C-alpha positions in Angstrom: 15.6 11.6 -12.2 16.5 9.9 -15.8 15.1 8.8 -19.2 11.3 8.7 -19.3 10.2 5.1 -20.4 8.1 5.4 -23.8 6.2 3.0 -23.7 3.5 3.3 -21.3 -0.5 2.2 -22.0 -3.8 2.8 -20.8 -5.7 0.8 -18.5 -5.0 4.3 -16.1 -7.0 7.4 -18.0 -5.2 9.6 -18.5 -7.3 11.9 -20.2 -7.8 16.0 -19.1 -4.1 15.9 -18.3 -2.2 18.8 -19.6 0.8 16.8 -19.0 2.4 13.4 -20.7 1.1 10.6 -18.8 4.4 8.9 -18.5 6.0 12.2 -16.4 3.4 12.2 -14.3 3.6 8.7 -14.1 7.3 9.6 -13.2 6.7 12.6 -10.7 4.1 9.9 -9.0 6.1 7.1 -8.7 9.5 9.2 -7.3 7.1 11.0 -4.6 5.9 7.8 -3.7 9.1 5.6 -3.5 12.0 8.0 -2.4 11.9 11.1 1.2 11.1 13.9 -0.6 8.2 16.5 -0.1 5.8 17.5 -2.3 8.0 21.3 -2.1 10.8 19.7 -3.0 9.5 17.7 -6.3 8.0 20.7 -7.9 11.6 22.0 -7.8 13.5 18.5 -8.9 10.8 19.1 -11.4 11.4 22.3 -12.4 15.3 21.9 -12.6 14.1 19.3 -15.9 11.7 21.6 -17.6 8.8 20.5 -16.4 6.7 23.7 -14.7 4.4 22.2 -12.0 3.4 23.3 -9.1 3.0 21.3 -6.1 -0.8 20.6 -5.4 -1.0 19.9 -8.5 1.3 17.3 -8.1 -0.3 16.2 -4.6 -3.6 15.9 -7.2 -1.3 13.0 -9.0 -0.6 11.5 -6.0 -4.3 10.8 -4.3 -5.6 10.6 -8.1 -3.7 7.7 -10.2 -2.0 5.7 -6.6 -5.3 3.9 -5.3 -5.7 2.4 -9.1 -2.7 1.4 -9.6 -3.1 0.0 -6.2 -5.8 -2.3 -7.9 -4.1 -3.3 -11.1 -0.9 -4.3 -8.2 -3.0 -6.4 -6.2 -3.9 -8.1 -9.6 -0.5 -8.8 -10.9 1.5 -9.6 -7.6 2.8 -12.7 -7.0 1.1 -15.9 -5.0 2.5 -15.8 -1.5 2.8 -17.8 1.7 0.1 -19.1 3.3 1.5 -18.3 6.9 0.6 -14.3 7.5 2.1 -11.7 10.3 -0.2 -8.8 11.0 -0.7 -5.5 12.8 -1.0 -2.5 12.3 1.0 1.5 12.6 0.3 4.5 14.0 -0.4 7.6 11.5 -1.0 11.1 12.0 -3.7 13.3 9.5 -5.1 16.5 10.8 -3.7 16.5 14.4 -5.7 12.6 14.9 -4.1 9.3 14.5 -5.5 7.3 11.8 -4.1 3.2 11.8 -2.7 1.8 8.8 -3.5 -2.5 8.8 -0.9 -4.2 7.6 -0.4 -8.0 6.3 3.3 -9.8 4.9 3.3 -13.9 4.6 5.9 -15.1 6.3 8.6 -13.9 3.7 7.9 -10.3 4.2 5.8 -9.6 0.8 2.9 -7.7 2.0 0.1 -8.9 1.4 -2.7 -6.3 2.1 -2.7 -3.0 3.8 -6.4 -1.0 4.6 -6.0 3.4 6.4 -9.0 2.8 8.8 -9.9 5.4 11.2 -10.5 3.3 14.3 -8.7 1.0 15.5 -11.3 -2.2 16.7 -12.7 -5.4 16.1 -14.6 -3.8 13.4 -11.6 -2.5 11.6 -10.4 -5.7 11.6 -12.5 -7.7 10.4 -12.9 -5.2 7.7 -9.1 -5.8 7.1 -9.0 -9.5 7.4 -12.2 -9.9 5.2 -10.2 -7.3 2.0 -7.0 -9.3 2.2 -9.4 -12.6 2.4 -10.6 -11.4 -0.9 -7.3 -10.7 -2.3 -4.6 -13.6 -1.4 -5.1 -17.2 -0.8 -6.8 -18.5 2.5 -3.7 -18.7 4.6 -3.5 -21.6 7.5 -2.2 -19.4 10.6 -1.9 -15.8 11.3 0.2 -14.1 13.8 -1.1 -11.2 15.8 0.7 -9.8 18.5 -1.9 -9.3 21.9 -4.2 -7.4 20.3 -7.9 -8.8 21.6 -9.6 -6.7 18.4 -7.4 -8.5 16.2 -7.8 -12.0 17.8 -11.5 -11.5 17.4 -11.9 -10.1 14.0 -10.4 -13.6 12.9 -12.9 -15.3 14.6 -15.5 -13.6 13.3 -13.7 -14.4 9.4 -13.5 -17.9 10.5 -17.1 -17.8 11.1 -17.8 -16.2 8.0 -16.1 -19.4 6.2 -17.6 -21.8 8.0 -21.6 -20.8 7.4 -20.4 -20.6 3.6 -19.1 -23.9 3.7 -15.1 -23.2 3.9 -13.3 -26.3 5.4 -9.7 -24.3 5.6 -10.3 -22.4 9.6 -7.5 -20.0 10.8 -4.9 -20.7 13.3 -4.3 -17.2 15.3 -1.4 -17.1 16.7 -0.5 -14.4 19.7 3.2 -14.0 19.8 4.8 -10.9 20.1 8.1 -12.6 19.3 7.0 -13.5 16.1 5.2 -10.7 14.6 8.3 -8.8 14.8 8.6 -8.7 11.2 5.8 -7.2 10.1 6.6 -4.4 12.6 10.0 -4.0 11.1 8.1 -4.0 7.7 6.4 -1.0 8.7 9.5 0.8 8.8 10.3 1.4 5.4 6.7 3.1 5.3 7.1 5.1 8.9 10.2 6.4 6.8 9.0 6.9 3.9 5.7 9.4 5.5 8.4 10.7 7.9 8.8 13.7 5.3 5.6 14.0 4.4 4.9 15.7 8.0 1.1 14.6 8.3 -1.6 14.5 5.6 -4.3 17.1 5.2 -7.3 14.3 4.9 -8.0 10.5 5.2 -9.0 10.0 1.7 -5.3 11.8 0.7 -3.9 9.8 3.0 -5.2 6.5 2.0 -4.6 7.5 -1.7 -0.7 8.2 -0.9 -0.1 5.2 1.3 -2.1 2.7 -1.6 1.1 4.0 -3.6 4.0 4.0 -0.8 2.6 0.7 -0.2 3.3 -0.7 -4.3 6.0 1.1 -3.9 7.6 -1.3 -1.3 5.8 -4.0 -3.5 8.0 -3.1 -6.2 11.5 -3.1 -4.0 10.3 -6.7 -2.9 10.4 -8.3 -6.6 6.3 -8.6 -5.8 5.7 -8.4 -9.5 7.1 -10.9 -12.6 7.3 -7.2 -14.3 10.7 -6.4 -16.5 12.3 -3.2 -15.6 13.5 -0.7 -13.2 10.9 0.5 -10.7 9.2 2.9 -12.3 9.2 0.7 -15.9 7.3 -1.6 -13.5 5.1 0.8 -11.9 4.0 2.2 -15.2 3.7 -1.2 -16.7 1.1 -1.1 -13.9 -0.4 2.2 -14.6 -1.4 -0.1 -18.7 
């Protein structure tokens, strides 16, 4: 795993942890970025003299990933005003969950949200979250999903109610939405070795971290250093 970065500041609190924060962040980033299981990571760390069990590694991922994701949303570069939005399927405890995602026309990640439901309410919640974290787009490309179209319509009503002159144009095209469907592959490739999630909260937290690792890979931050160095900087 290489040499730990020496300087990691303290936006994310590591109070009460029994391991150095550099080691914790390195383990979390390695798990989020690469196709390894928690047990594989346990063995990798053991070979480097760090004795930590896979259950503790899991707790680190769930605890720290959402905190890093919050900072990532604040610090990502501005994105284009044309979006592609879609949801993909993941399984946890034998049930399907739905990961709502949006990228801009250049493939940069805009936002993401895990939902237990795939309906208009979930789409509306996702769009509201995405708009809070990004500039208002001129258009959003979706597939033939009626729920997503209805979600954009509801958001437009809210924008009008608040006096916003911008109206988001909805483009319903399976072909034009191929970009985000291709982007889903990176997430699916990483989650496949995990063999399903044990709970919805742990799934949501882990996916937050995976998305941040992919944003780093896409060079969405004006930060120096390699992938881990940028992840550590986002941790504060």
